[in-house]
C-alpha positions, 0 to 999 in steps of 0.5 A: 599836741602837748604843750610841755615846759622847757628846761635844761636837759638831764644826763643819761645813766652811766655804767659803774667804773669803780665800785661793785655792781651796776645801778638800778632804778632807785628812789631817795636813799634810805638808811638802809644800814641802820635798818639792816643792823636793826633787823640783823641784831647782835653780831653782824658778819662781814659778809652781811655788811658786805651785802648791805653795801652792795645793795646800798651801791644798787639803790645809789646810796653811796654813803649807806655803802661807804659805811657798810663797806668800811664795817665789812673791811674792819670785820674781816681785815684780812679780806684784800677784796673788802678792803679795797672796795672799802678804799674805792667807796670811801674816795666817792663818799669824801671819806678821805681820812678813812680811805687814806688809812685804808690805802696804806694796806690795799693790795691794787687788783685793778687799774682803777685802784693802782691809780687812785691809790697813789693819786690820793697820796699825792692829794694828801701830801699836798695838803699836808705840805709834803711836797716830795711825798706828792711828787713821789706819788704823782710820778706813780700815778703817771706811771699806771696812766701816763695820760690819766687827766687828774694826774697830767694836771696836777703834776706841773703844780707839784713840780712848782711846789717842789721848786722845779719851776722849769720843770713845771713849765716844760712843754717838751712832753706834750706831744707824748700826750697824744693828738686826738680831740681829748688829748688836745684839750688836756694839752690846752689845759696844761698850757693854761696851767703854765700861764697861772705858774709864770704868773705865780713866778712873777713872769708875767710876759711869759704869762700873757704870751701863753694866755693869748695864744690860748684865748680867743673869742667864742666857744674857747672863751669859757675855758680860757677867759676867766683865767685870762680876764683875772690876769689882766685885772691884776696887771690893771687892764680893767677895760681889756678884762671886762671885753673878756669877761663879757665874751664869757657871759655871751657864750655862757651866761657863767655866774662867775663872769656875771659877777665879775662884770659887776664888780668891774663896773661896781664903786668898790672895785677890787682886783681878783686874788691870784690862787695859790698852788693848793687852790690852783691844784683843786681847780685842776682836779674840778676840771678833770672831774667835769671832763669825766662827767662829760664823758659819762664816767660818773664814778671817776668824776666823783672821786676826782671832785672829792679829791678836789674838795678835799684840797679846797672845799670853799668853790661853790661850783664845785658843789654844783658839779657834786649834786649833778654827779650825784643825781646821775648816780640816782641819789637825789637825796645827796644831790639836795644836799650838795645844792642845799650847801650852796650859800644864798650870797654865792654867785651860784646860789640861783643855779643851786636853787634852780637844780633843787627845784628840778630835782623836786619836781622829778620827784613829784614834790611840786608843792615844796619846788614852788615854795622854794621858788618863792623864797628865792624870788623873794631874794632876787625877784627879776632873776629870769630862770626862777621866774620862768621856774615859777611860771612853769609850776603855776603852769603845771597847776593850771594857773596860766593867768598867774604864771602870766601875771608873774612874767608880766611883773618881770617885764614891767620891772626890768623889760624883756630884752634878756628873754631866751627863745625858752621864755617866749615859748613859755609865755605863748604856752601861757597865753594859749592857755588862757585863750589869747591866741593873738598874744601867743602868736606874738610870743611864739614868733619871737621864739622863732626869730631866735631859734627857728629850728626848734621842733617845739616852736614849729609845732606850737605855731603850726598846730595853732594854725591848724586848730584855729582853721585859718592856715591849715596847710601852712600849719601842717607843713610847719608841723612836718618840718617839726617831725623831720627833726623829732620824728619820734614826738607823739605831740608832733604826730598828733598835731599832723594827724589834727590837720588831716581831721580839720581837712576831712581825711579822717583815715589819714588822721587815724594813722597819725593819731593812733601812732601819737597815742602809742608814743604818749598814751598818757597825754589827755588832749591826743587821746581826746583827739583820738576819740574825736577821729573815732567818731568821725568814722563811725566808731561811736563806742570806741570814741566813748571809750577814749573820751572816758579815758581822757578824764582819768589822765589829769586833763585840765579843766578846759579839757574836762569840760570839752570831754563831758560835753562829747560824752553827754551828747554821745549818751544822748544819741545813744539814748534817743536810739534806744528810744527809737527802737523800743517805740518800733518794736512797739508798733510792729507788735500792734500791727494787725498783719503781723499778728 
């Protein structure tokens, strides 16, 4: 069984939607454009710039692609395709002013361009204070795509900006948006916007009626709770607001909600300000980008988020999403830059740092990740996520004792009431690593109490019982439950196979452990188990090969010592057998009857 750290899942790679090509596997962004200019030298043709842009996009380097594509469009101003692509990539890279200049001459050839040209026009008009132009552009965008979320969510605010308050809160067109789950969510978001518009106009009773129709304790609290709680605070209803914020925390542990609770309970309480129309429009675009990202349309998410940041660059949570999107588009360098731009005094600072750490770990830069974790813990030593991340990094360095000391110190300071199942799981791993099974079993049972259906928990406990020989059958049953939930886990197949090994059923053990090695060929522990099974079946040469392989797989000190001991024992057996054969041969040649 392989013990691994538990961390938030990452998203899958998405299909390109707005620009050229499809994204291939890529390392960090490189200075492709500058390299190409140096290598080409002298005058560079528009086509060469185009090829550089295409290659950069294939490498996930949107920044380079934007520069190169713009150079290509500038070098060949009559090329409609180049101008259109430069416009789209410019938006993706946040070059809004450049994209605006290009948009005036873009002849759209796709629905994406036909939608994005007026969307950009609406946003730039809003920022310039040109309300009528913004209205004209948003109407043009909706004419292209009447269900385009970004446009639908901007329209009420633009109507209000034009003084059309009645139109901004008109619900007569809601049914036209559709009746699917996606459409229902969009309608609810538009309704929440109407509540804010009512409040901006001073119609607080109308605003509250809408908020109370939307807000419900539970999952919906995360979507509509923050705005409703802010409204309640501005109305002087602090206790009611606190209850809503507390529900948001219970559902999501959201950083803004946690900060709101601290603000409400603090000595220098200040009510939150009501966002103005421009800030509200930026928030609407942020929500549209978030939904696009959740639907695996990362490029539309990025384009929409860039428009949001153009209207209001202040919200740090937008920087968090910006990094997530760049990472999804395989540009870890741009993701790092986005997260590093979040100030250390932001409520999102720790989330940004955790994402930077995960990014570094994924790029095998564990030393830099550990340094970043230490810096963050110096500022906030009790943050559970940071403590867990450093403990996991120490575990990777085979310093389980140091990781346990870190967690124990945190418990001594603030207790363990906020521990998640992941925290207890990690602590169980660490105790097992220092041969404290009693404490490991105690921790894993606490994890099981919090989430008893997690296959990792069932497998850990089951394997622990199997490996110690006390409750083998019960342990195997737990592992079977884990495999039912995760049938393609090499670690769990190994655990079940190890149970059969412990029962002396070596042929059955071989079936499962060979499958486990196929699924997890680089796992040192599984390979060691396979060697043990081979030895039990009399396949000594194969056993020796598997144990030798373990030494090439980054085994920890305990595994290395165990395998070396087995190899030494096997070498001794082979040496003794060779000696016996030689002695027999000498005796046979010396026997008179055989001469």
